[in-house]
LUMMAR-881243 format. One record per residue: residue number from 1; residue in three letters; chain; x, y, z of N, C-alpha, C in turn. Coordinates in pm, 1 decimal. Example, Ala and Ser with C-alpha at 12.3 -4.5 7.8 and 13.67 -1.06 7.14 Angstrom:
<n 1 res ALA chain A nx 1319.0 ny -569.0 nz 780.0 cax 1230.0 cay -450.0 caz 780.0 cx 1320.0 cy -330.0 cz 780.0>
<n 2 res SER chain A nx 1285.0 ny -225.0 nz 708.0 cax 1367.0 cay -106.0 caz 714.0 cx 1290.0 cy 3.0 cz 787.0>
***
This chain:
<n 1 res MET chain A nx -7591.8 ny 2202.5 nz -3257.9 cax -7584.9 cay 2090.8 caz -3305.1 cx -7477.0 cy 2044.2 cz -3396.9>
<n 2 res ALA chain A nx -7474.0 ny 2099.3 nz -3504.5 cax -7394.7 cay 2116.9 caz -3630.3 cx -7244.7 cy 2161.0 cz -3551.0>
<n 3 res VAL chain A nx -7252.8 ny 2261.6 nz -3453.1 cax -7079.2 cay 2260.0 caz -3400.5 cx -7041.9 cy 2157.3 cz -3362.8>
<n 4 res SER chain A nx -7128.6 ny 2086.7 nz -3250.0 cax -7065.1 cay 1987.4 caz -3207.0 cx -7027.0 cy 1867.7 cz -3245.0>
<n 5 res ARG chain A nx -7115.9 ny 1844.2 nz -3386.2 cax -7078.4 cay 1716.5 caz -3475.0 cx -6942.2 cy 1785.5 cz -3535.1>
<n 6 res ALA chain A nx -6925.0 ny 1900.5 nz -3593.9 cax -6785.0 cay 1930.8 caz -3626.0 cx -6658.8 cy 1949.3 cz -3510.2>
<n 7 res VAL chain A nx -6715.3 ny 1966.3 nz -3418.0 cax -6564.4 cay 1955.5 caz -3314.7 cx -6543.4 cy 1824.8 cz -3277.1>
<n 8 res GLN chain A nx -6650.3 ny 1749.3 nz -3296.0 cax -6620.4 cay 1594.1 caz -3241.9 cx -6520.2 cy 1520.9 cz -3313.8>
<n 9 res PRO chain A nx -6501.6 ny 1513.9 nz -3448.4 cax -6407.0 cay 1474.5 caz -3509.5 cx -6295.8 cy 1505.3 cz -3492.2>
<n 10 res MET chain A nx -6279.4 ny 1647.5 nz -3460.4 cax -6177.0 cay 1723.0 caz -3437.5 cx -6094.1 cy 1672.8 cz -3288.8>
<n 11 res GLY chain A nx -6193.5 ny 1646.6 nz -3216.1 cax -6157.3 cay 1623.5 caz -3055.4 cx -6075.8 cy 1470.8 cz -3077.2>
<n 12 res LEU chain A nx -6126.2 ny 1379.7 nz -3165.7 cax -6069.3 cay 1264.0 caz -3206.3 cx -5947.6 cy 1272.8 cz -3233.8>
<n 13 res LYS chain A nx -5940.8 ny 1360.5 nz -3369.8 cax -5804.1 cay 1374.0 caz -3409.9 cx -5675.7 cy 1441.9 cz -3298.2>
<n 14 res ILE chain A nx -5733.0 ny 1534.3 nz -3244.8 cax -5661.4 cay 1572.3 caz -3127.6 cx -5597.3 cy 1495.0 cz -3041.4>
<n 15 res ALA chain A nx -5696.2 ny 1392.2 nz -3005.4 cax -5643.8 cay 1289.4 caz -2868.3 cx -5545.1 cy 1215.7 cz -2963.0>
<n 16 res ALA chain A nx -5576.9 ny 1185.7 nz -3083.7 cax -5479.7 cay 1087.3 caz -3156.1 cx -5335.3 cy 1135.9 cz -3181.4>
<n 17 res LEU chain A nx -5361.4 ny 1254.7 nz -3189.5 cax -5222.6 cay 1350.7 caz -3216.8 cx -5121.5 cy 1351.8 cz -3061.5>
<n 18 res GLU chain A nx -5233.7 ny 1367.4 nz -2971.6 cax -5168.7 cay 1364.8 caz -2828.8 cx -5106.2 cy 1247.3 cz -2805.8>
<n 19 res GLY chain A nx -5188.1 ny 1131.0 nz -2867.8 cax -5127.1 cay 991.6 caz -2826.1 cx -4988.4 cy 964.4 cz -2900.6>
<n 20 res LYS chain A nx -4992.2 ny 1005.0 nz -3029.9 cax -4837.1 cay 1009.2 caz -3119.9 cx -4750.2 cy 1098.8 cz -2999.7>
<n 21 res ILE chain A nx -4766.1 ny 1244.1 nz -2981.6 cax -4676.3 cay 1312.1 caz -2944.0 cx -4645.4 cy 1208.1 cz -2781.7>
<n 22 res GLY chain A nx -4723.6 ny 1173.8 nz -2725.5 cax -4699.6 cay 1100.8 caz -2597.1 cx -4579.2 cy 972.0 cz -2621.1>
<n 23 res ALA chain A nx -4624.6 ny 907.7 nz -2744.9 cax -4535.3 cay 766.7 caz -2791.4 cx -4401.7 cy 827.4 cz -2818.9>
<n 24 res LEU chain A nx -4383.3 ny 956.4 nz -2890.9 cax -4249.7 cay 1012.8 caz -2948.5 cx -4161.0 cy 1061.3 cz -2826.5>
<n 25 res GLU chain A nx -4245.7 ny 1129.8 nz -2726.6 cax -4162.5 cay 1148.1 caz -2606.5 cx -4132.5 cy 1025.2 cz -2530.6>
<n 26 res GLY chain A nx -4177.5 ny 945.4 nz -2521.1 cax -4155.9 cay 829.4 caz -2467.4 cx -4004.7 cy 741.9 cz -2531.6>
<n 27 res LYS chain A nx -3996.2 ny 731.5 nz -2681.0 cax -3902.3 cay 709.9 caz -2749.9 cx -3773.2 cy 822.3 cz -2724.5>
<n 28 res ILE chain A nx -3784.0 ny 938.8 nz -2736.8 cax -3674.0 cay 1035.2 caz -2704.6 cx -3610.5 cy 996.2 cz -2583.5>
<n 29 res THR chain A nx -3722.0 ny 993.1 nz -2448.1 cax -3661.1 cay 960.8 caz -2353.8 cx -3561.0 cy 827.6 cz -2311.4>
<n 30 res SER chain A nx -3622.0 ny 709.5 nz -2394.8 cax -3564.9 cay 607.8 caz -2411.8 cx -3450.0 cy 632.0 cz -2469.5>
<n 31 res MET chain A nx -3417.3 ny 691.8 nz -2591.7 cax -3302.0 cay 715.2 caz -2643.9 cx -3175.5 cy 811.8 cz -2565.7>
<n 32 res GLN chain A nx -3233.2 ny 867.4 nz -2521.8 cax -3145.0 cay 999.2 caz -2417.8 cx -3098.6 cy 927.7 cz -2285.4>
<n 33 res THR chain A nx -3182.2 ny 809.6 nz -2231.3 cax -3119.7 cay 747.3 caz -2136.0 cx -2993.2 cy 629.5 cz -2212.8>
<n 34 res GLY chain A nx -3035.4 ny 600.2 nz -2320.0 cax -2926.6 cay 476.6 caz -2366.8 cx -2799.3 cy 574.7 cz -2387.6>
<n 35 res ILE chain A nx -2814.2 ny 715.5 nz -2437.8 cax -2718.8 cay 763.2 caz -2506.4 cx -2622.9 cy 819.7 cz -2371.8>
<n 36 res GLU chain A nx -2684.8 ny 846.4 nz -2273.8 cax -2645.6 cay 885.9 caz -2126.2 cx -2566.0 cy 772.4 cz -2099.5>
<n 37 res ALA chain A nx -2607.0 ny 656.3 nz -2091.6 cax -2532.4 cay 546.8 caz -2028.0 cx -2415.7 cy 486.6 cz -2130.1>
<n 38 res ARG chain A nx -2431.5 ny 506.3 nz -2256.5 cax -2299.9 cay 483.4 caz -2327.7 cx -2203.4 cy 573.9 cz -2323.5>
<n 39 res LEU chain A nx -2254.5 ny 698.4 nz -2307.1 cax -2139.8 cay 826.5 caz -2277.5 cx -2074.8 cy 812.9 cz -2117.8>
<n 40 res ASP chain A nx -2150.9 ny 752.7 nz -2020.7 cax -2088.8 cay 723.5 caz -1890.0 cx -2002.4 cy 622.3 cz -1903.8>
<n 41 res ALA chain A nx -2040.1 ny 519.6 nz -1968.3 cax -1937.3 cay 390.1 caz -1993.4 cx -1818.4 cy 438.8 cz -2050.7>
<n 42 res GLY chain A nx -1853.5 ny 532.8 nz -2157.1 cax -1711.5 cay 545.5 caz -2238.0 cx -1629.0 cy 636.8 cz -2162.5>
<n 43 res LEU chain A nx -1645.8 ny 751.5 nz -2075.9 cax -1586.3 cay 817.7 caz -2021.4 cx -1523.5 cy 739.6 cz -1887.7>
<n 44 res LYS chain A nx -1603.2 ny 653.9 nz -1834.6 cax -1546.1 cay 578.2 caz -1733.8 cx -1395.1 cy 499.4 cz -1772.7>
<n 45 res GLY chain A nx -1425.0 ny 457.9 nz -1900.1 cax -1330.6 cay 382.6 caz -1967.4 cx -1203.0 cy 465.5 cz -2010.5>
<n 46 res MET chain A nx -1231.3 ny 577.7 nz -2033.3 cax -1119.4 cay 694.6 caz -2076.3 cx -1055.5 cy 733.6 cz -1948.2>
<n 47 res GLN chain A nx -1138.5 ny 760.2 nz -1828.0 cax -1072.1 cay 750.1 caz -1715.6 cx -971.0 cy 665.4 cz -1670.8>
<n 48 res THR chain A nx -1007.7 ny 522.6 nz -1676.3 cax -907.7 cay 417.8 caz -1642.3 cx -824.4 cy 423.3 cz -1735.0>
<n 49 res SER chain A nx -803.2 ny 466.6 nz -1883.2 cax -696.3 cay 438.8 caz -1964.3 cx -624.1 cy 582.5 cz -1920.9>
<n 50 res ILE chain A nx -672.8 ny 679.8 nz -1869.2 cax -565.4 cay 794.1 caz -1813.5 cx -493.4 cy 769.0 cz -1715.0>
<n 51 res ASP chain A nx -575.5 ny 707.1 nz -1628.0 cax -521.5 cay 675.0 caz -1494.5 cx -393.1 cy 597.3 cz -1506.0>
<n 52 res GLY chain A nx -423.9 ny 477.9 nz -1617.4 cax -292.0 cay 373.0 caz -1610.5 cx -157.0 cy 481.5 cz -1696.9>
<n 53 res LEU chain A nx -194.8 ny 578.5 nz -1798.6 cax -125.5 cay 626.9 caz -1872.3 cx -41.5 cy 705.9 cz -1779.4>
<n 54 res LYS chain A nx -124.9 ny 800.3 nz -1671.1 cax -65.8 cay 856.2 caz -1543.7 cx 84.7 cy 789.2 cz -1484.5>
<n 55 res TRP chain A nx 33.5 ny 628.9 nz -1429.9 cax 131.0 cay 558.5 caz -1402.1 cx 233.4 cy 511.3 cz -1438.8>
<n 56 res TYR chain A nx 224.5 ny 496.2 nz -1589.5 cax 325.5 cay 451.4 caz -1685.2 cx 418.5 cy 578.1 cz -1686.8>
<n 57 res VAL chain A nx 365.7 ny 689.9 nz -1660.6 cax 467.1 cay 807.4 caz -1705.4 cx 532.4 cy 845.8 cz -1558.1>
<n 58 res ILE chain A nx 451.5 ny 815.9 nz -1460.2 cax 535.9 cay 817.9 caz -1331.7 cx 642.6 cy 705.4 cz -1318.8>
<n 59 res ILE chain A nx 627.0 ny 609.1 nz -1345.4 cax 726.3 cay 515.1 caz -1333.5 cx 815.5 cy 535.3 cz -1409.5>
<n 60 res THR chain A nx 776.5 ny 560.6 nz -1531.1 cax 911.2 cay 578.9 caz -1622.0 cx 1010.2 cy 683.7 cz -1628.4>
<n 61 res GLY chain A nx 915.5 ny 776.9 nz -1558.2 cax 1019.0 cay 937.3 caz -1504.4 cx 1106.8 cy 883.1 cz -1394.9>
<n 62 res SER chain A nx 1060.0 ny 796.8 nz -1315.3 cax 1138.7 cay 793.6 caz -1178.4 cx 1242.3 cy 690.9 cz -1216.9>
<n 63 res VAL chain A nx 1241.9 ny 585.0 nz -1316.8 cax 1334.2 cay 507.2 caz -1360.2 cx 1436.3 cy 575.9 cz -1430.2>
<n 64 res MET chain A nx 1377.4 ny 679.5 nz -1521.7 cax 1495.2 cay 761.5 caz -1593.4 cx 1549.3 cy 836.7 cz -1472.0>
<n 65 res THR chain A nx 1494.7 ny 902.3 nz -1393.3 cax 1566.7 cay 973.5 caz -1291.3 cx 1675.8 cy 905.6 cz -1198.8>
<n 66 res PHE chain A nx 1627.2 ny 791.5 nz -1152.8 cax 1722.0 cay 672.8 caz -1106.1 cx 1828.0 cy 625.4 cz -1161.8>
<n 67 res ALA chain A nx 1839.1 ny 614.3 nz -1329.8 cax 1918.1 cay 601.3 caz -1420.2 cx 2025.1 cy 718.0 cz -1443.0>
<n 68 res ILE chain A nx 1988.1 ny 834.1 nz -1440.2 cax 2065.7 cay 963.3 caz -1454.0 cx 2162.3 cy 981.3 cz -1326.7>
<n 69 res ALA chain A nx 2075.7 ny 946.8 nz -1205.0 cax 2141.3 cay 973.9 caz -1078.9 cx 2251.6 cy 861.3 cz -1078.1>
<n 70 res LEU chain A nx 2231.0 ny 734.0 nz -1110.9 cax 2318.9 cay 633.4 caz -1093.8 cx 2453.7 cy 659.0 cz -1196.6>
<n 71 res GLY chain A nx 2394.9 ny 686.8 nz -1291.3 cax 2500.8 cay 727.9 caz -1403.4 cx 2612.8 cy 839.4 cz -1381.8>
<n 72 res GLY chain A nx 2542.8 ny 927.5 nz -1297.8 cax 2621.8 cay 1016.4 caz -1260.1 cx 2727.0 cy 989.8 cz -1138.9>
<n 73 res GLY chain A nx 2673.3 ny 915.6 nz -1041.0 cax 2732.5 cay 874.6 caz -935.8 cx 2859.1 cy 773.0 cz -976.0>
<n 74 res LEU chain A nx 2811.7 ny 690.1 nz -1075.4 cax 2934.0 cay 595.4 caz -1150.6 cx 3052.4 cy 667.3 cz -1209.5>
<n 75 res THR chain A nx 3010.4 ny 768.1 nz -1288.9 cax 3086.8 cay 860.7 caz -1371.8 cx 3178.0 cy 931.1 cz -1250.9>
<n 76 res ALA chain A nx 3125.5 ny 979.4 nz -1141.9 cax 3218.1 cay 1023.6 caz -1032.3 cx 3290.7 cy 939.0 cz -941.3>
<n 77 res TRP chain A nx 3240.7 ny 797.0 nz -965.4 cax 3340.9 cay 707.2 caz -874.9 cx 3446.0 cy 664.5 cz -969.0>
<n 78 res ALA chain A nx 3422.2 ny 661.5 nz -1103.1 cax 3500.4 cay 597.8 caz -1196.3 cx 3611.7 cy 711.6 cz -1169.6>
<n 79 res GLN chain A nx 3590.8 ny 856.7 nz -1159.8 cax 3693.2 cay 935.9 caz -1177.8 cx 3762.2 cy 945.4 cz -1064.0>
<n 80 res PHE chain A nx 3712.7 ny 912.3 nz -973.2 cax 3806.6 cay 900.2 caz -820.8 cx 3851.4 cy 800.7 cz -813.7>
<n 81 res ILE chain A nx 3823.4 ny 689.3 nz -898.5 cax 3938.0 cay 567.4 caz -888.4 cx 4063.8 cy 584.0 cz -950.1>
<n 82 res LYS chain A nx 4051.4 ny 674.7 nz -1080.9 cax 4155.0 cay 694.9 caz -1162.6 cx 4264.5 cy 758.2 cz -1064.2>
***
């Protein structure tokens, strides 16, 4: 009987601790979900920026290539006319 009286309060403490641990696990899970959502949104925004930069480089390079070819062609034409 003395043992059951000694163990019973410990059982209540253990149950209280298990409840607190469960609450902490819930908080950690919700924080993890929030962090993953923010990270995913940030990566999507970064991918959009990279795609825009990629097209900027392609268009700028194409314009430069066209300008060089046109300049060379005009130079050759000017030499031909002389």
